[in-house]
Every structure is written in C-alpha cells, then in structure tokens.
N, C-alpha and C positions, 0 to 999 in steps of 0.2 A: 467177379470185380475187374472192369477193365483197367487198361495200364495208366492211364490219366487219372484214374481216382487213386492209384496206388502211390503217384507221385506227383504231389501238388506241385504247380509251375509258376505259382506266382507272378510277377510282374515280367519275366522273361518270356512268359507264354508259351514255353516249350520245354519239355524234359530232356532235349537231344541240342542244348546247348553246349558248343565246344568248350572246354575247361578254360583254355587260356582267353577265350572272349569273357567268359563270365567274370573271370578274375579281372581282365584289363576294364570292363566296365564298371565293376564294383569300385574301381578307384578313380573314376571320372563320374562325378555326381551330375553333371550337366548332360552327359551322353546318357546315362541309365534313366534320369528323368525324361528326355526326348524318346528313348526307344521305349519307354513304357506309355508314350502316348501315342506309338505307331500303331496302326490299323495291322492285322494278321498278315497280309500281304504285304507290307513295308517290312514286317520283322522277318519274314521268311528270306525276303531278298538278302538282308542284311547276313543272316544265318548262313546264307549261301555263301555269301562273301566270305565270311569268317571260317567258315569251314575248308575253303581253298587257300588260306594264306599259306605260307610256307617260312615265316620267320615272326619273331616277336615285335619286329619293326613292321610289319605289314599289319598285323592284328591289330597294333596300336594305330595304325592308319585309319582302320576300319573305325575303331571305336572313336577317334576324333573327328572323323566325318561325321558321325550320328552327333557328336556335341556341337558341332557349326550348325547344324540344323535348326537350333531352339534361338 
C-alpha cells in the first residue's frame, strides 16, 4: 500500500500540509475554496510558501493572499 492511499488528502491535495497552514485555511472559507480550485502546481507553490513562514502573521498573510485570488 502506498503512502497516499494510507492518508487520504481531500481538498488540500497533499498529506504534507503544514499544520498552521491547514488551521489558518480552515478558518477562511474564501481561501479554502480558492485553494481547492488550484491546480497541483499552484498548490505546491503555496505550500512551499507556507512551509517557510516564521510567524503566525506570515502564515495568515499566505492564506489571505489565497482568498484575494477569488
């Protein structure tokens, strides 16, 4: 059994989503919907950004930018 089948990914598209990002995204319906519409390449770029934040405020900024795309 491969790793992906063991851990369903749902709308986030990756089982390697930073916890803080997932929590911030869950609190912003507009951003969650916009993230769900992204293709895999776009999602990977956002996840890259989310993995490199250094504060809660930076994480919120990443999520807010996603919401502004819709």
